[in-house]
C-alpha positions as CSV (number, residue, x, y, z in Angstrom):
1,M,-196.8,49.7,-80.4
2,A,-197.5,48.3,-77.0
3,I,-199.2,50.7,-74.3
4,T,-196.9,51.1,-71.6
5,G,-198.4,50.9,-68.3
6,A,-197.9,53.4,-65.6
7,A,-195.4,51.4,-63.6
8,D,-193.0,51.0,-66.7
9,L,-193.3,54.7,-67.8
10,L,-192.0,55.8,-63.9
11,A,-189.2,53.2,-64.4
12,T,-188.6,55.0,-67.6
13,W,-188.9,58.4,-66.1
14,E,-186.5,57.7,-62.8
15,A,-183.9,56.2,-65.2
16,G,-184.0,59.4,-67.1
17,L,-183.4,61.8,-64.2
18,A,-179.7,61.2,-64.4
19,E,-179.5,61.1,-67.9
20,A,-178.4,64.0,-70.4
21,P,-181.0,64.7,-73.0
22,A,-179.2,62.2,-75.3
23,G,-179.7,59.5,-72.8
24,R,-183.2,60.5,-72.1
25,A,-183.9,60.3,-75.7
26,L,-182.7,57.1,-76.4
27,L,-185.0,55.8,-73.0
28,L,-187.8,56.9,-74.9
29,H,-187.1,55.5,-78.2
30,R,-186.5,52.3,-76.1
31,T,-190.3,52.9,-74.7
32,A,-191.4,53.6,-77.9
33,R,-190.2,50.5,-79.8
34,P,-189.4,47.4,-77.7
35,D,-189.3,45.3,-80.4
36,L,-185.5,46.7,-80.9
37,D,-182.7,45.6,-78.8
38,A,-180.2,48.8,-77.8
39,Q,-178.1,48.4,-80.4
40,G,-180.5,48.7,-82.9
41,L,-181.7,51.7,-82.1
42,P,-179.3,53.9,-82.5
43,V,-178.7,52.9,-86.2
44,L,-182.2,53.7,-87.0
45,P,-182.6,57.2,-89.6
46,V,-182.9,59.9,-87.6
47,G,-186.5,60.6,-88.8
48,A,-187.7,56.8,-88.1
49,R,-186.9,57.7,-84.4
50,E,-189.0,61.2,-84.4
51,A,-191.5,59.7,-86.0
52,D,-191.6,56.7,-83.5
53,L,-191.5,59.4,-80.8
54,F,-194.6,61.6,-82.1
55,T,-196.1,58.1,-81.9
56,L,-195.6,57.4,-78.7
57,R,-196.3,60.9,-77.3
58,R,-199.8,60.4,-79.2
59,A,-200.2,56.8,-77.8
60,L,-199.5,58.5,-74.0
61,F,-201.0,62.1,-74.3
62,G,-203.3,62.3,-77.1
63,E,-203.4,63.9,-80.4
64,R,-202.9,67.6,-79.3
65,M,-199.8,69.4,-78.4
66,Q,-199.5,72.6,-77.8
67,V,-196.7,74.4,-78.7
68,R,-195.2,77.7,-77.5
69,L,-192.7,79.6,-79.4
70,E,-191.2,83.3,-79.2
71,C,-191.5,85.5,-82.3
72,G,-187.9,86.3,-83.3
73,A,-189.2,89.7,-84.6
74,C,-191.2,91.5,-82.1
75,G,-190.8,89.1,-79.1
76,E,-194.8,88.1,-78.9
77,D,-195.5,85.0,-77.2
78,M,-197.2,82.7,-79.8
79,E,-199.1,79.5,-79.0
80,F,-200.7,77.1,-81.2
81,D,-201.5,73.5,-81.5
82,L,-200.1,70.3,-83.5
83,D,-201.6,66.8,-84.2
84,A,-199.0,64.2,-83.1
85,G,-200.8,61.5,-85.4
86,E,-200.5,63.8,-88.3
87,F,-197.1,64.9,-87.7
88,A,-196.0,60.9,-87.6
89,R,-197.7,60.1,-90.8
90,S,-195.6,63.1,-92.3
91,L,-192.1,62.2,-91.3
92,S,-192.6,59.1,-93.6
93,G,-190.1,59.6,-96.9
94,R,-190.4,59.3,-100.2
95,D,-189.8,55.5,-101.2
96,E,-186.4,56.4,-103.6
97,S,-184.1,54.5,-100.9
98,I,-183.0,50.6,-100.8
99,V,-182.5,48.3,-97.7
100,R,-179.2,46.3,-97.7
101,V,-177.4,44.2,-94.9
102,G,-174.6,46.0,-93.4
103,E,-171.6,44.1,-92.1
104,D,-173.0,43.9,-88.7
105,G,-175.7,42.1,-89.7
106,R,-178.3,45.1,-89.6
107,E,-180.2,46.3,-92.1
108,E,-179.4,49.5,-93.0
109,T,-181.2,52.4,-95.4
110,V,-179.3,53.0,-98.2
111,I,-180.2,56.4,-101.1
112,R,-178.4,56.2,-104.2
113,V,-177.5,59.0,-106.3
114,A,-176.5,59.2,-109.6
115,E,-175.3,61.9,-111.3
116,G,-172.7,63.4,-114.6
117,G,-170.9,60.1,-114.3
118,W,-171.1,59.9,-110.5
119,D,-172.7,56.9,-109.0
120,V,-172.7,57.3,-105.1
121,Q,-174.4,55.1,-102.6
122,F,-175.2,56.4,-99.1
123,R,-176.2,55.5,-95.7
124,L,-179.1,57.8,-93.9
125,P,-177.6,58.6,-90.9
126,G,-178.8,57.2,-87.3
127,V,-178.6,59.0,-84.1
128,A,-175.1,57.1,-83.3
129,D,-173.8,58.8,-86.6
130,L,-174.8,62.4,-85.4
131,T,-173.3,61.7,-82.0
132,A,-170.1,60.2,-83.2
133,V,-169.1,63.2,-85.4
134,A,-170.8,65.9,-83.1
135,R,-167.4,67.0,-81.6
136,A,-165.4,66.6,-85.4
137,A,-163.6,69.8,-86.4
138,D,-165.8,69.2,-89.8
139,P,-169.1,67.4,-88.7
140,R,-170.3,67.7,-91.9
141,G,-167.4,66.1,-94.0
142,A,-167.2,63.2,-90.8
143,L,-170.7,62.5,-91.6
144,L,-170.4,62.1,-95.1
145,A,-167.0,60.1,-94.6
146,R,-168.9,57.7,-91.9
147,C,-171.9,57.3,-94.2
148,L,-170.5,57.2,-97.5
149,V,-171.1,53.2,-98.7
150,S,-169.3,53.8,-102.2
151,A,-168.3,56.5,-104.5
152,V,-167.8,55.4,-108.1
153,R,-166.5,57.9,-110.8
154,D,-166.2,56.8,-114.9
155,G,-165.8,53.3,-113.0
156,A,-162.9,54.2,-110.7
157,D,-163.8,54.0,-106.8
158,V,-163.1,57.4,-105.0
159,S,-162.8,58.6,-101.5
160,A,-165.1,61.1,-99.4
161,D,-163.3,64.1,-99.8
162,E,-163.2,63.7,-103.5
163,L,-166.4,64.4,-104.2
164,P,-167.7,67.8,-105.6
165,V,-169.8,70.2,-103.9
166,P,-172.9,69.6,-105.9
167,V,-172.5,65.9,-105.4
168,Q,-172.6,66.4,-101.5
169,R,-175.4,69.0,-102.5
170,R,-177.1,66.2,-104.6
171,I,-176.6,63.5,-101.4
172,A,-178.1,66.2,-98.7
173,E,-181.5,66.6,-101.2
174,A,-181.7,62.6,-101.7
175,V,-181.2,62.2,-97.5
176,E,-183.7,65.2,-96.9
177,A,-186.4,63.6,-99.5
178,A,-185.2,60.2,-97.9
179,D,-185.6,60.8,-94.1
180,P,-187.5,64.4,-93.6
181,G,-188.0,63.8,-90.2
182,A,-184.6,64.2,-89.4
183,D,-185.1,67.6,-89.1
184,V,-188.4,69.0,-87.9
185,T,-188.7,72.6,-88.6
186,L,-192.0,75.0,-88.1
187,T,-192.1,77.8,-89.4
188,I,-194.8,80.2,-88.0
189,A,-196.7,83.6,-88.4
190,C,-196.8,85.9,-85.8
191,P,-200.0,87.1,-85.4
192,E,-198.9,90.5,-83.8
193,C,-196.4,91.7,-86.4
194,G,-196.8,89.1,-89.5
195,Q,-193.2,88.2,-89.3
196,A,-192.6,84.2,-89.8
197,T,-190.2,82.8,-87.1
198,R,-188.3,79.2,-88.0
199,A,-188.0,77.2,-84.8
200,E,-187.2,73.2,-84.6
201,L,-189.2,71.0,-83.1
202,D,-187.4,68.9,-80.5
203,I,-190.0,66.0,-79.8
204,A,-187.6,64.1,-77.5
205,S,-186.7,67.2,-75.2
206,Y,-190.8,68.4,-75.6
207,L,-191.9,64.5,-74.6
208,W,-189.3,64.5,-72.0
209,T,-191.0,67.8,-70.4
210,E,-194.8,65.9,-70.5
211,L,-193.5,62.9,-69.3
212,D,-191.7,64.4,-66.0
213,A,-194.8,66.3,-65.4
214,W,-196.6,63.0,-65.8
215,A,-194.4,61.2,-63.4
216,R,-194.5,64.0,-60.8
217,D,-198.2,64.4,-60.8
218,V,-198.8,60.5,-60.4
219,L,-196.4,59.8,-57.2
220,L,-198.4,62.8,-55.8
221,D,-201.6,60.6,-56.5
222,V,-199.6,57.6,-54.7
223,H,-198.7,59.6,-52.0
224,L,-202.6,61.1,-51.2
225,L,-204.0,57.5,-52.0
226,A,-201.2,55.5,-49.7
227,T,-201.9,58.2,-46.9
228,A,-206.0,57.6,-47.0
229,Y,-205.9,54.0,-47.7
230,G,-202.7,52.5,-47.0
231,W,-202.5,50.9,-50.5
232,S,-199.2,49.6,-52.0
233,E,-197.5,51.9,-54.6
234,P,-197.9,48.8,-57.1
235,E,-202.0,48.6,-56.0
236,I,-202.4,52.2,-56.9
237,L,-200.8,51.9,-60.1
238,A,-202.9,49.3,-61.3
239,L,-205.9,51.3,-60.9
240,S,-207.0,53.1,-63.8
241,P,-206.4,57.1,-64.3
242,L,-209.9,57.4,-63.8
243,R,-210.4,55.1,-60.7
244,R,-207.2,57.1,-59.2
245,R,-209.0,60.0,-59.8
246,Y,-212.4,59.1,-58.3
247,Y,-211.0,57.9,-55.1
248,L,-209.1,61.4,-54.7
249,E,-212.1,63.3,-55.4
250,L,-213.4,60.9,-52.4
251,C,-210.6,61.5,-50.4
252,A,-211.1,65.6,-50.9
253,D,-214.6,65.2,-49.6
254,A,-214.3,63.2,-46.9
């Protein structure tokens, strides 16, 4: 992944100000994966996107992620550190999936479940799939129907709504094993009461919050240096962060 320059990051931030969280997540993913086009990003498995965003976070802001969480039992504020690089590496699934070319010519990641006379192939859901079924009366059933590639029972083709619960459960387990990053859940023991609290880590939201704070700080730097030296925004952004900070210190000492 190429390191994005300050001007490009500011453009991403500016574009994201008018977007909902899903749109901001897509903008961040586009920054993380400039090698993919806008149509290719939403069809990647969800865990692949999460891993890309953790990698982007590491490249932009370093390894250490500071997370705050409220204890679900006693309400105590808990603060702890995570390693973004380690998290990105941990999101890779088991090598039990196969890759095939879909109808649109793009590669798809498919898992296979064979059990009790059933032979099922299921495509790992992407962000576009989750968005498409979000408002369905039965999102789980809609996702099953949308991502089912094929289902055969004793040589006969069957539809998604004919899959029994044990087979559906087995598919869910296989998806989780192949794409563990699709659901990043933390379990943290409270240092005060000892009770464990579970919480989802939304890396897209976390990274956007950091980018927003960074962008506002950079724009303040631009304002101060432009006022002091008459430089343009591109000239100031072309400076390394260290040199910008040095010039700002000189302004403060003047």
